[in-house]
Structures are given as C-alpha cells and as structure tokens.
C-alpha positions as CSV (number, residue, x, y, z in Angstrom):
1,X,-185.4,132.8,5.8
2,X,-185.4,129.3,4.7
3,X,-183.0,127.2,6.8
4,X,-182.9,124.6,4.1
5,X,-181.0,126.9,1.8
6,X,-179.3,129.1,4.3
7,X,-176.6,127.5,6.5
8,X,-175.2,128.6,9.8
9,X,-171.7,130.0,9.5
10,X,-171.0,130.5,13.2
11,X,-172.6,130.4,16.6
12,X,-171.3,132.0,19.9
13,X,-172.3,133.1,23.4
14,X,-172.0,136.9,23.7
15,X,-173.2,139.0,26.6
16,X,-176.0,136.5,27.7
17,X,-177.2,135.7,24.1
18,X,-176.6,133.0,21.6
19,X,-175.8,134.6,18.3
20,X,-176.0,132.5,15.1
21,X,-174.7,134.1,11.9
22,X,-176.0,132.6,8.7
23,X,-174.2,132.5,5.4
24,X,-176.8,134.9,4.0
25,X,-175.8,137.5,6.6
26,X,-178.9,137.0,8.7
27,X,-178.6,136.5,12.4
28,X,-180.6,134.5,14.9
29,X,-180.3,135.8,18.5
30,X,-181.9,134.6,21.7
31,X,-181.2,135.1,25.4
32,X,-179.6,132.2,27.2
33,X,-181.9,132.9,30.2
34,X,-184.9,131.6,28.2
35,X,-183.5,128.1,28.1
36,X,-183.5,126.0,31.3
37,X,-180.4,124.0,30.3
38,X,-178.4,126.8,28.9
39,X,-179.3,129.3,31.7
40,X,-177.0,127.4,34.1
41,X,-174.1,126.8,31.8
42,X,-170.6,128.3,32.1
43,X,-169.2,130.6,29.5
44,X,-167.0,127.8,28.3
45,X,-169.9,125.3,28.0
46,X,-172.1,127.9,26.3
47,X,-169.4,128.6,23.7
48,X,-168.9,124.9,22.9
49,X,-171.6,124.8,20.2
50,X,-171.7,122.2,17.5
51,X,-173.5,123.3,14.3
52,X,-175.3,120.8,12.0
53,X,-177.4,121.6,8.9
54,X,-180.5,121.4,11.2
55,X,-179.6,123.1,14.4
56,X,-177.3,123.6,17.4
57,X,-175.9,121.2,20.0
58,X,-174.2,121.9,23.3
59,X,-172.5,118.6,24.3
60,X,-171.7,119.4,27.9
61,X,-175.2,120.7,28.5
62,X,-177.1,118.0,26.6
63,X,-179.1,120.5,24.7
64,X,-180.2,120.6,21.0
65,X,-182.2,123.3,19.3
66,X,-183.4,123.2,15.7
67,X,-183.1,126.2,13.4
68,X,-186.8,125.8,12.6
69,X,-187.7,126.0,16.3
70,X,-185.4,129.0,16.8
71,X,-187.0,130.9,13.9
72,X,-190.4,130.1,15.4
73,X,-189.3,131.6,18.8
74,X,-188.8,128.2,20.5
75,X,-185.6,128.6,22.6
76,X,-186.3,125.6,24.8
77,X,-188.2,127.8,27.2
78,X,-188.9,126.9,30.7
79,X,-192.1,124.8,31.0
80,X,-195.0,126.4,32.8
81,X,-196.0,124.6,36.0
82,X,-199.4,123.0,35.9
83,X,-202.0,124.6,38.0
84,X,-202.8,122.7,41.2
C-alpha cells in the first residue's frame, strides 16, 4: 500500500489496538501495549487521534506516528535497555 495515494479515513482505539481504516479499505492495526506513550493512556486519550496525510497524532499523549513507520512495523516500541 502506498500511503501517498491512500489516505486514512478513520482511526480508533478498540480492544487494546489502534485501528486505522484507509480509503482503499485496507486497515493498519497495532497493539497499544507496544508503544510506551500510548500504553499508559486512558481510553479517552487514546481515542483522541488527529489524522494528517502523513500519520497520527495523540495531543494529550504527545505522540506522533507516521504511516510509513506503521507500515514498516514501527509502533514507537519500547527501547531496549543498553547492556551494563
């Protein structure tokens, strides 16, 4: 899917996942638990999603994710701790 020609139609928090529906009918889904900022958000905060041509923004949680990153499996994952 090319995000430059396929736009997001909607985005919502449903049962622990963010579900983005594209105009083409495709869906992007990812678990909230895989993102450190989203993992601690309330249902209301998680459902307040602003959609731009390039990605998603959660104003109360100060989180931005690009469609390109989401398609590559980058959900803003927790960073691995460096070995001591």
